[in-house]
VEXDO-8933 format. One record per residue (C-alpha): residue in one letter; x, y, z. Coordinates in pm, whole numbers, padded with zeros to 5 digits, always signed. Layout:
AXYZ...
This chain:
M+07756-06948-03068S+07398-06949-02983A+07240-06619-02898H+06952-06763-02698I+06923-06953-02384G+06607-07049-02205P+06246-06944-02298D+06214-06623-02499V+06004-06418-02270T+05888-06085-02379G+05612-05878-02266P+05511-05538-02097D+05802-05567-01836R+06076-05553-02110I+06219-05209-02129G+06318-05015-02441P+06232-04733-02663G+05992-04951-02873N+05803-05057-02553A+05765-04726-02363G+05420-04831-02223P+05190-04587-02070E+05426-04484-01806G+05688-04390-02048A+05454-04182-02256G+05484-03843-02074L+05646-03905-01719I+05464-03698-01465G+05686-03532-01217R+06028-03686-01120E+06224-03364-01213R+06528-03489-01010E+06530-03819-01180R+06483-03655-01537E+06793-03441-01461R+07004-03724-01358V+06912-03908-01675A+06970-03606-01892A+07318-03561-01737L+07409-03935-01793L+07313-03925-02154A+07505-03590-02207A+07815-03750-02082L+07809-04066-02285P+07950-03934-02619R+08253-03790-02424D+08350-04133-02283G+08181-04031-01964G+08006-04362-01884Q+07812-04338-01561V+07591-04557-01345L+07244-04445-01216H+07084-04655-00944L+06712-04609-00885S+06553-04770-00588G+06208-04758-00425A+05912-04932-00297P+05683-05132-00517G+05490-04907-00746T+05701-04602-00701G+05769-04581-01082R+06114-04712-01116T+06030-04878-01445A+05858-04557-01571V+06168-04356-01516L+06376-04632-01695R+06134-04619-01979H+06177-04245-01983A+06553-04273-02008A+06537-04535-02288A+06306-04314-02495R+06518-04009-02447A+06832-04202-02534A+06676-04330-02851E+06581-03980-02942Q+06943-03881-02911G+07071-04161-03127V+07206-04368-02838R+07173-04744-02875V+06963-04885-02603L+06991-05248-02462S+06751-05349-02193T+06650-05641-01981A+06408-05702-01692W+06318-05971-01453A+06076-06246-01588P+05956-06511-01354A+06012-06797-01594E+06383-06706-01641R+06490-06675-01278E+06625-07018-01257W+06823-07002-01582P+07183-06879-01533L+07262-06562-01728A+06910-06553-01882A+06861-06171-01809L+07221-06090-01927N+07151-06287-02244H+06833-06092-02316L+07018-05765-02259L+07310-05856-02493R+07108-06056-02757P+07114-05757-03021A+07496-05706-02961L+07613-06074-02974P+07631-06100-03350Q+07923-05845-03309A+08111-06097-03102T+08331-06181-03397G+08508-05848-03364V+08599-05926-02992P+08958-06049-02915D+08973-06425-02882R+09004-06437-02509E+08694-06233-02441R+08519-06414-02723A+08587-06742-02560V+08428-06613-02236L+08127-06504-02419D+08090-06846-02596T+08119-07024-02272A+07857-06798-02109F+07605-06801-02389G+07697-07092-02615G+07614-07371-02381G+07965-07403-02218P+08015-07657-01923A+08056-07369-01657T+07946-07014-01597P+08235-06762-01623A+08325-06568-01301P+08131-06233-01290A+08436-06012-01316E+08574-06210-01613L+08238-06206-01794A+08178-05834-01714A+08511-05746-01881A+08415-05941-02198V+08077-05796-02209L+08242-05441-02205R+08472-05534-02483L+08174-05656-02683L+07989-05327-02620D+08299-05134-02729T+08265-05294-03074L+07924-05120-03123P+07919-04794-03303G+07835-04496-03085P+07745-04471-02719V+07535-04747-02548L+07285-04728-02270L+07210-05035-02070C+06864-05041-01895V+06835-05302-01630D+06497-05327-01448D+06460-05510-01109L+06828-05601-01067D+06752-05761-00738R+06520-06011-00885L+06732-06132-01180D+06895-06463-01188P+07205-06458-00955A+07461-06507-01228S+07328-06209-01436R+07294-05982-01128D+07658-06042-01017T+07802-05985-01366L+07607-05659-01398R+07724-05546-01057A+08080-05608-01179L+08005-05441-01507A+07896-05122-01328G+08241-05088-01181L+08395-05079-01528C+08183-04823-01701G+08379-04516-01608G+08573-04368-01895T+08376-04565-02153R+08087-04486-02391V+07862-04727-02193G+07611-04604-01944L+07414-04821-01703I+07076-04742-01536V+06958-05023-01296T+06657-05021-01072E+06609-05225-00752R+06306-05254-00526T+06505-05128-00231A+06872-05013-00202S+07061-05328-00125G+07365-05370+00106A+07594-05399-00204P+07528-05116-00448P+07601-05176-00822C+07926-05008-00810P+08150-04820-00543H+08026-04465-00631P+07701-04474-00824Q+07451-04196-00845T+07181-04339-00626V+06814-04196-00631T+06542-04332-00408L+06205-04272-00559G+05934-04162-00302R+05584-04050-00318L+05453-03810-00580P+05349-03468-00446D+04976-03389-00455P+04956-03186-00775Q+05148-03449-00973A+04944-03733-00794R+04626-03564-00914A+04760-03538-01274L+04845-03909-01283V+04497-04004-01153A+04336-03786-01410R+04543-03941-01692A+04464-04292-01566G+04096-04209-01616R+03973-04477-01377V+03783-04234-01131T+03453-04081-01209G+03433-03779-00975Y+03609-03553-00735A+03516-03746-00423E+03641-04081-00570E+03954-03900-00666Q+04003-03791-00313L+03958-04141-00197V+04220-04264-00430L+04465-03993-00340A+04418-04085+00025V+04454-04450-00023A+04755-04440-00266R+04945-04182-00065G+05154-04076-00375N+05237-04419-00494P+05229-04395-00871L+05111-04745-00954A+04832-04728-00687L+04731-04384-00831T+04688-04540-01169E+04523-04858-01073L+04284-04788-00775S+03917-04694-00808L+03587-04778-00650G+03477-04983-00947D+03122-05045-01032G+03044-05358-00820P+02989-05415-00445L+03251-05310-00206G+03483-05584-00111D+03686-05714+00172T+03915-05415+00171A+03631-05168+00267C+03641-05290+00633F+03979-05115+00686G+03896-04825+00455M+04095-04926+00144L+04015-04980-00216P+04055-05320-00386A+04386-05394-00550T+04387-05459-00941P+04590-05769-01042R+04871-05537-01156L+04900-05365-00814A+04871-05705-00633E+05145-05851-00847A+05385-05571-00747Y+05380-05722-00391A+05361-06094-00507E+05723-06165-00435D+05692-06062-00063R+05413-06322-00031Q+05583-06584-00241A+05890-06582-00023L+05699-06674+00292S+05634-07013+00426A+05282-07143+00416P+05201-07069+00782A+05336-06718+00741R+05113-06664+00446T+04813-06768+00629V+04902-06524+00918L+04969-06251+00661L+04621-06310+00499T+04449-06313+00838A+04622-05996+00942A+04539-05823+00609L+04180-05930+00635S+04108-05858+00998A+03892-05579+01103S+04072-05598+01440P+04446-05505+01473V+04465-05688+01809T+04736-05940+01787R+04559-06202+02001D+04261-06194+01766I+04472-06235+01457L+04671-06519+01621A+04355-06687+01733A+04204-06695+01394S+04542-06802+01232A+04564-07085+01495L+04217-07209+01376L+04325-07208+01028L+04661-07385+01084D+04530-07615+01360S+04834-07502+01555A+04902-07209+01803D+05273-07270+01755A+05247-07249+01380A+05058-06923+01408R+05329-06772+01631N+05608-06886+01416G+05426-06747+01104L+05378-06418+01268A+05745-06396+01371E+05843-06462+00993V+05610-06199+00877V+05740-05946+01129A+06103-06037+01041R+06045-05957+00673G+05903-05616+00781L+05551-05676+00644V+05392-05605+00962V+05498-05442+01288E+05420-05525+01650S+05337-05229+01858P+05175-05169+02207G+04806-05119+02179P+04563-04914+02373T+04401-05027+02703D+04062-05206+02692A+03911-04874+02803D+04086-04680+02536E+03967-04949+02284N+03601-04933+02410A+03616-04542+02379G+03724-04580+02010A+03508-04870+01922M+03372-04865+01575E+03610-04580+01473A+03732-04697+01149A+04051-04566+01009G+04044-04300+00771T+03973-03997+00564L+03674-03949+00352R+03727-04123+00574T+03921-04389+00411G+04150-04567+00657V+04479-04437+00544E+04521-04094+00707E+04866-04187+00835A+05099-04463+00755D+05149-04555+01120G+04779-04512+01203A+04462-04693+01098A+04590-04755+00747G+04755-05056+00910A+04553-05091+01224V+04180-05018+01263E+04106-04930+01632V+03824-05143+01753A+03680-05256+02094N+03790-05595+02195T+03704-05732+02542G+03688-06099+02449T+03956-06371+02462A+04107-06536+02161G+04134-06905+02206A+04441-07094+02293V+04706-06826+02211D+04866-06666+02502A+04824-06298+02465E+05104-06210+02722V+05379-06331+02482V+05297-06109+02193A+05252-05736+02127D+04902-05594+02154H+04852-05478+01800L+04984-05536+01444R+05043-05260+01192F+05124-05263+00819P+05408-05004+00756D+05306-04998+00385P+04912-05000+00387L+04899-05107+00021V+05026-05455+00126R+04682-05528+00276P+04480-05494-00048A+04755-05650-00246V+04762-05956-00020L+04390-06004-00051G+04411-05960-00430L+04661-06250-00448E+04459-06481-00238S+04183-06715-00368T+03824-06659-00273A+03809-06990-00077R+04110-06892+00148R+03965-06555+00209M+03625-06715+00311A+03798-06946+00540A+03986-06655+00708H+03663-06463+00742A+03503-06751+00919A+03798-06793+01161L+03805-06421+01228G+03422-06422+01299Q+03488-06668+01569S+03788-06499+01721I+03733-06124+01729G+03592-06006+02050S+03419-05697+01911P+03057-05788+01821A+03024-05544+01537H+03355-05641+01374A+03290-06014+01435A+02965-05949+01253W+03156-05807+00956H+03348-06126+00900A+03045-06350+00975A+02842-06159+00727R+03108-06202+00453C+03046-06577+00483A+02660-06576+00529V+02455-06719+00252G+02092-06643+00365P+01891-06375+00536D+01986-06296+00904E+01822-05996+01068E+02023-06022+01394L+02349-06030+01202A+02214-05746+00984R+02156-05525+01282R+02502-05598+01420L+02662-05515+01091E+02462-05206+01063S+02619-05068+01385L+02932-05020+01182A+02757-04756+00960G+02864-04470+01174G+03231-04509+01084A+03453-04424+00788V+03260-04386+00462L+03384-04711+00295V+03328-04905+00618A+02970-04746+00649L+02879-04818+00288A+02995-05179+00293A+02818-05239+00627L+02494-05103+00498E+02535-05296+00173G+02587-05617+00377A+02301-05543+00615A+02070-05489+00310R+02167-05814+00157L+02102-06007+00489S+01766-05833+00563P+01473-06080+00555D+01231-05781+00514P+01254-05631+00165E+01137-05282+00288R+01397-05287+00563G+01659-05393+00315A+01560-05112+00078A+01576-04857+00360R+01937-04973+00429L+02026-04937+00071L+01870-04590+00075R+02082-04503+00379A+02387-04608+00188A+02277-04411-00126E+02221-04098+00099L+02570-04141+00250A+02735-04182-00080G+02545-03883-00222E+02642-03666+00069R+03001-03760+00017G+02982-03686-00361L+03010-04049-00469A+02713-04014-00722D+02789-04324-00918Q+02794-04525-00596A+02455-04366-00488L+02302-04447-00830R+02410-04808-00804Y+02228-04840-00470V+01915-04656-00586R+01887-04891-00896Q+01862-05195-00672I+01536-05059-00505D+01176-05101-00621P+00999-04781-00521T+00653-04941-00526G+00744-05150-00218L+00850-04846-00008G+00652-04704+00285T+00624-04347+00398L+00979-04322+00540G+01131-04504+00243R+00967-04274-00009A+01082-03968+00192L+01436-04104+00207L+01433-04174-00168L+01317-03812-00218R+01614-03707-00013V+01855-03928-00217Y+01712-03786-00547D+01791-03442-00428L+02159-03545-00376L+02201-03678-00720P+02354-03474-01013G+02084-03271-01195S+01847-03259-00900G+01842-02887-00892T+01662-02855-01232G+01323-02960-01101G+01026-02711-01086R+00878-02535-00795E+00631-02814-00740R+00914-03012-00582I+00913-02750-00292A+00567-02858-00190E+00657-03227-00224L+00956-03187-00003C+00761-02996+00256E+00491-03263+00265A+00738-03528+00301A+00917-03363+00582R+00596-03329+00778E+00503-03693+00720V+00827-03827+00866A+00896-03559+01137A+00777-03788+01421Q+00953-04092+01294D+01272-03940+01165P+01329-03581+01268A+01675-03557+01115L+01544-03661+00785A+01262-03417+00803R+01500-03129+00864K+01716-03235+00563L+01412-03237+00340L+01296-02895+00442L+01638-02755+00404A+01654-02883+00052A+01311-02718-00012A+01430-02391+00132R+01737-02391-00087R+01531-02476-00382G+01290-02194-00307R+01566-01938-00278W+01749-02005-00601Q+01426-02053-00794Q+01288-01731-00644C+00969-01891-00531G+00651-01692-00491P+00470-01584-00168D+00270-01912-00142E+00581-02125-00145R+00759-01894+00098H+00453-01911+00338L+00453-02291+00305L+00832-02312+00393L+00812-02080+00689R+00487-02251+00830T+00647-02602+00788A+00970-02472+00956G+00768-02337+01241E+00598-02674+01291L+00923-02878+01293R+01158-02646+01481T+01273-02747+01831G+01303-02390+01961P+01327-02029+01872R+01707-02039+01851D+01727-02355+01653A+02019-02310+01399W+01829-02524+01138Y+01519-02304+01168L+01728-01990+01144T+01893-02125+00826V+01562-02220+00670T+01434-01864+00751A+01741-01694+00606L+01704-01884+00289T+01338-01790+00262D+01341-01424+00388P+01682-01314+00529L+01538-00998+00691R+01305-01200+00908V+01618-01361+01087P+01664-01216+01435G+02000-01056+01536P+02288-01260+01675A+02237-01450+01995D+02327-01788+02136V+02186-02063+01899R+02162-02414+02001P+02194-02716+01771A+01895-02914+01679P+01878-03256+01832G+02103-03509+01652V+02297-03250+01445S+02670-03277+01470G+02904-02988+01565A+03027-02950+01203D+02667-02945+01073H+02564-02691+01334R+02849-02460+01237S+02765-02508+00877L+02394-02401+00939L+02501-02096+01134S+02752-01985+00876Q+02491-02022+00602A+02241-01805+00804A+02510-01544+00877T+02621-01530+00523L+02271-01488+00383T+02207-01197+00630L+02528-01029+00535D+02679-01102+00895F+03020-01178+00743E+03204-01109+01071R+03019-01398+01235A+03022-01611+00922A+03399-01598+00837P+03530-01798+01145L+03235-02044+01127L+03302-02112+00756E+03668-02170+00813E+03586-02430+01089T+03322-02589+00885E+03548-02617+00589A+03817-02799+00801A+03566-03038+00944L+03414-03117+00605R+03747-03188+00453A+03855-03405+00755E+03529-03600+00715G+03560-03642+00339R+03231-03456+00279Y+03348-03295-00042R+03000-03250-00194Q+02920-02981+00055L+03248-02788+00020P+03099-02556-00241L+02830-02449-00003I+03110-02321+00224L+03385-02211-00024V+03151-01975-00226P+03056-01784+00103R+03421-01784+00205A+03491-01600-00130M+03212-01359-00046C+03356-01289+00301R+03706-01217+00161I+03552-00962-00084W+03416-00751+00198L+03651-00846+00488G+03978-00944+00305G+04261-00701+00265E+04369-00851-00084W+04113-00978-00332H+04340-01232-00478T+04296-01441-00172A+03920-01472-00261L+03990-01628-00605A+04120-01959-00467P+03797-02068-00275A+03573-01958-00555E+03779-02145-00812E+03791-02449-00598A+03429-02439-00536R+03357-02423-00915T+03590-02727-00971I+03435-02942-00694A+03078-02846-00790D+03155-02948-01146R+03295-03279-01059T+03033-03361-00798G+02744-03304-01035Q+02619-02971-00893P+02584-02727-01182D+02379-02492-00973W+02674-02438-00730A+02925-02425-01020A+02713-02138-01153R+02718-01972-00817A+03096-02000-00790T+03133-01873-01144G+02916-01577-01057M+03143-01493-00760L+03443-01521-00984G+03279-01276-01233I+03212-01023-00939L+03569-01057-00811E+03726-01004-01163A+03500-00704-01212L+03616-00553-00885R+03988-00624-00971G+03953-00459-01301E+03969-00774-01512H+03657-00675-01716D+03682-00898-02008R+03717-01208-01789S+03436-01088-01570L+03205-01058-01871E+03289-01410-01982Y+03193-01544-01635A+02871-01335-01644A+02782-01497-01970E+02835-01846-01826V+02619-01768-01533E+02338-01654-01749E+02351-01959-01969S+02348-02181-01652S+02063-01991-01504L+01850-02039-01799R+01944-02405-01828L+01880-02477-01469G+01560-02253-01429Q+01706-02069-01135N+01643-01700-01178R+01819-01580-00868Q+02159-01668-01007L+02099-01400-01277S+02152-01156-01016L+02517-01257-00978A+02559-01194-01354V+02383-00853-01309L+02634-00755-01033A+02939-00861-01246R+02813-00667-01545A+02724-00366-01343L+03060-00348-01175T+03231-00390-01512A+03030-00094-01646S+03105+00132-01344G+03459+00022-01348T+03498+00160-01697G+03304+00486-01632R+02965+00384-01772Y+02763+00469-01465A+02435+00503-01637E+02453+00158-01769A+02565+00035-01423Y+02271+00206-01260D+02018+00053-01494R+02153-00301-01433L+02162-00257-01055R+01813-00101-01055S+01677-00422-01206L+01760-00604-00872F+01494-00405-00697T+01204-00417-00942D+00987-00647-00728P+00950-00503-00380A+00740-00809-00277T+01047-01048-00324P+01246-01080-00005Y+01587-00923-00053A+01905-01111-00003F+02271-01058-00014E+02271-00975-00391Q+02049-00688-00324F+02233-00572-00016W+02563-00578-00219G+02391-00411-00515L+02250-00130-00290A+02610+00005-00226F+02705+00000-00596L+02363+00138-00696A+02404+00443-00460E+02760+00480-00598A+02643+00497-00964A+02340+00712-00901P+02504+01066-00877P+02706+01042-01216A+02417+00876-01377G+02168+01145-01252E+01944+00904-01060Q+01980+01031-00702T+01612+01074-00655D+01527+00724-00776A+01805+00577-00586R+01692+00748-00264T+01351+00566-00308V+01529+00229-00326V+01751+00296-00024D+01452+00424+00181H+01251+00111+00104V+01536-00131+00199A+01589+00082+00517S+01225+00037+00603L+01264-00342+00590T+01559-00357+00811G+01525-00363+01193E+01784-00292+01464G+01901-00647+01461C+02035-00642+01108A+02396-00714+01037P+02661-00442+01092L+02773-00454+00722L+02415-00383+00606R+02391-00088+00842R+02714+00047+00701I+02596+00004+00348L+02289+00195+00437A+02485+00466+00600Y+02708+00487+00295A+02424+00517+00059D+02253+00777+00285A+02577+00999+00256V+02631+00947-00114L+02259+01047-00186A+02218+01316+00093P+02103+01675+00025E+02377+01930-00017G+02350+02060+00339E+02355+01717+00516A+02608+01527+00309E+02921+01603+00513A+02763+01504+00845R+02638+01176+00694Y+02980+01110+00536R+03140+01154+00880R+02877+00930+01029A+02946+00675+00762L+03326+00693+00821R+03307+00654+01197P+03547+00406+01363G+03488+00044+01258I+03455+00109+00890E+03813-00037+00850V+03669-00378+00907W+03519-00383+00551P+03803-00235+00334L+03599-00220+00021L+03314-00012+00189H+03580+00195+00363G+03749+00290+00025M+03417+00358-00140T+03309+00586+00143A+03636+00771+00170F+03650+00821-00208G+03286+00951-00211Y+03368+01193+00067G+03694+01313-00090A+03537+01360-00423W+03245+01552-00258L+03495+01787-00087R+03697+01844-00401R+03393+01942-00604R+03322+02204-00343R+03673+02346-00384R+03783+02221-00043V+04099+02067-00212T+04315+02044+00087D+04043+01869+00305S+03977+01619+00019R+04327+01494+00007T+04322+01286+00311P+04013+01069+00230L+04116+01042-00130A+04470+00911-00034T+04304+00678+00217A+04074+00544-00067E+04357+00510-00312S+04566+00318-00069V+04287+00081+00032F+04194+00010-00335R+04547-00044-00433T+04607-00294-00144L+04271-00483-00243G+04382-00505-00603A+04105-00292-00732S+04295-00145-01024S+04028+00050-01191R+03907+00208-00864A+04264+00279-00759A+04329+00450-01091Q+04018+00657-01063T+04093+00768-00715A+04447+00846-00816S+04318+01068-01087E+04097+01253-00840L+04390+01288-00617R+04610+01435-00887A+04328+01685-00957T+04403+01811-00590G+04754+01876-00671W+04885+01567-00500A+05032+01254-00675A+04905+00920-00550E+05167+00682-00414G+05352+00530-00707D+05192+00776-00942S+05376+00881-01258A+05188+01200-01338G+05502+01417-01342T+05689+01205-01593P+05703+01293-01976V+05396+01214-02176G+05454+01197-02547D+05619+01504-02695A+05499+01718-02406S+05673+01690-02074G+05482+01652-01757S+05612+01966-01610D+05502+02154-01925L+05151+02027-01903T+05114+02091-01529R+05234+02448-01582V+04970+02495-01867L+04678+02308-01718S+04512+02273-01390P+04511+01934-01224Q+04154+01884-01326Q+04211+01990-01685L+04507+01757-01695T+04289+01464-01590I+04022+01556-01850A+04282+01593-02117R+04436+01247-02051L+04093+01083-02056A+03990+01268-02382A+04320+01161-02538R+04235+00799-02463G+03920+00833-02670L+03659+00881-02404T+03346+01075-02487N+03238+01384-02282R+02962+01181-02128A+03205+00901-02028I+03452+01145-01891G+03170+01319-01699E+03053+00991-01552Q+03400+00896-01444L+03489+01235-01289R+03123+01303-01170L+03088+01601-01392S+02821+01695-01643P+02902+01652-02016R+02846+02033-02051T+03126+02099-01785V+03360+01853-01965A+03315+02032-02295S+03373+02370-02137H+03699+02242-02000L+03810+02093-02339Y+03722+02429-02504Q+03987+02596-02265I+04238+02296-02292F+04278+02285-02673P+04401+02657-02722K+04643+02612-02433L+04791+02301-02594G+04785+02437-02948V+04561+02154-03076S+04225+02164-03248S+04106+01812-03236R+04106+01501-03003A+04342+01327-03252Q+04596+01591-03220L+04551+01582-02837A+04614+01207-02839A+04922+01253-03055L+05057+01525-02835M+05011+01305-02515G+05148+00991-02664T+04829+00798-02684G+04753+00830-03045
């Protein structure tokens, strides 16, 4: 008996433990499927043969799960036999079954004569093919002769040759009670399942975290924004997630509907759909997939031109619809279409925001007619239920057929801009009129806009105008975080041929590219000069240039000359006193010069999202977090919707700042700071990555995670030196100072915070305003009240009535903490007036300061309420070290903080014994001394002098019968 029939086809589609392939090496996600596989394998040794039926759309990972099952079975010593569809074998009866059984057929000599005869007939070249049920029984007897359990892995059951498919379906019904397990995959769940009661699993999309992990493992994308593009286009399809990318060449046909080009492997997953169609239906499918217009009459008109027959176009469309590749649906009215003209589908905007939206149907204006096809007999629009079909179809077609379809669509589509898209794809020479029509698409989705600008540049007869269009594309790509795409455009430009506008635009593009923040201060003057030169010709570009200069000046701590230049240039370019852009430039340059809140109008040509972004930046820089918080939230949502990921760190870092002061729980501030750091890293913005890291350092210091805070501070210091941006060091200073004060080292904290105020001529910003509160807090235990009073008075002299409410409250807190003895209580009460609750951190600090002040003046009963308030606030925020310190103060009043365990036994001495022997304050000092703190450290933490601490310990030791700190630690269980 021959063990071979037909061609011996092997390759990547064959399944088995020896050919796991990249998908089998570490399956991502699919926990449910893993569990089903594990259960099936666990049952096999106990004669518990089962059938697992996996179905799903193309690319959903059926083969990957099958490879995972084969690998797990091999690890457990289970024999694996596998087969899969191969195009060359489909016409050979029983070819797939022969491949499955080939390793087992030599054992056929041990099969009873009747079953062996059936096998000989099937695989030995017999005159007829046995009936499926008869052959299935013989196959089962053959498998029963093999030692140990057997797992059969069958991929693409629905695509196998019919004889193999029918036999395997019959075999599935016989597996129960045997040591044979069967896992089959099919593209979709068919009407006849492989057995009466199989375990059926339909594979769907991967959730977002698993989709991201798969994209990262594939390694095709180069940055965060491109990853977001792939995620939006793939919509959780595992094959698309591993195959899609922007690539490194010009954008292709798929860009017009906001999709990425299909690789041959992705296209092949849909090849059978196309292959099963008639020739006219293939033409209609190509035309629909290529068309920038979803209007049915446009697609039919173009198809009729290609087929030379309107009837053939209609019949082809009917066939495509019948197979479910496209869906007809009523379209919008002409008025609706005109209102949505040029609105390409998508996110980033890619074109695939929803499966039933523009992913399949790009909304365009169309007021023209479409040839000989009667538009009344067809639906208005066509939509692709699976958007990936569109790029797959284009990937399967030849260049000649695509060009012919472009030409037909260019003649048939009524929208001039979209007709221009198709005409441009066929154009071979310069054509300025066509370039201008194509350029009108540049206001749409990002891929549409980039492809339109690319095409318009290629068609431009004037090299300078062509370069300007490429620079616009580079600017758009840079703003969206597509740095590689922006660089590709820039490299096509000869800077020597640019005029004034072109040079300014190139300067703007360079400012968007990775590493642009490392330039020196001389770039500030260059940006200001370019802004003035193009202000009349392109005011929007002028504003962008000056904003970039102001940001550079802020983070590089520019000198008075540069600040004067920035403010003078902003004054020349502003459109009015309440211009949001002007206020932001002023806030970046000198925050205290920004007037108080009032109605601010957007600059001409500035979108709503950009206007809110500018307002939120100005509000954040001036510490007006109440105004900033809702603006930042709205801006973040708008930027995500528009795919402007590069700008997200500029919003997420301030959101973290707002949550530190306005939030009730600090852990909610970690997420925006961490995401800002990730996005900044992956969009080539090391300066914003350092700022996000600095914010994380401050947060962790406040939360009591001091080691982590110091690690972040070190990262910021290294980045600051590398980037030459001195102001970022202030974030590290805050993190280190808060760590020092959080561990009772107030003198060190004060010295660090004082360094923020060494140059009175430098405009203060939020770092100094934050630092002012913590400087005032550290001053009394550090013995620096007089010096701190000088700093506070100086800052107060710089602020006007219009300053932000938080800054006024910080000044009130500092005024109370540093007040003379006779005035302190009145100032504390003023600082704690209603409204302080808006800023929980400041509320807790002020209440703690007031309570500690009262307790030190032996007003123990009065001190309990503010101390209890502070302890509750700090505990809710997650400020562990501050909550512990406040609880210690509260215990010293004779009260236990909520959740406190002061009355529980400690070491060999019970809590009740200690409280009978020691006063509350002495008990607190004893505990701190037992932990190893020095007299100075204890004094800083409890706001006592080292001499007072020593006096208390002199009284404590005899009471407890100890003579050293080591004995004290042993007694209290800390030694």
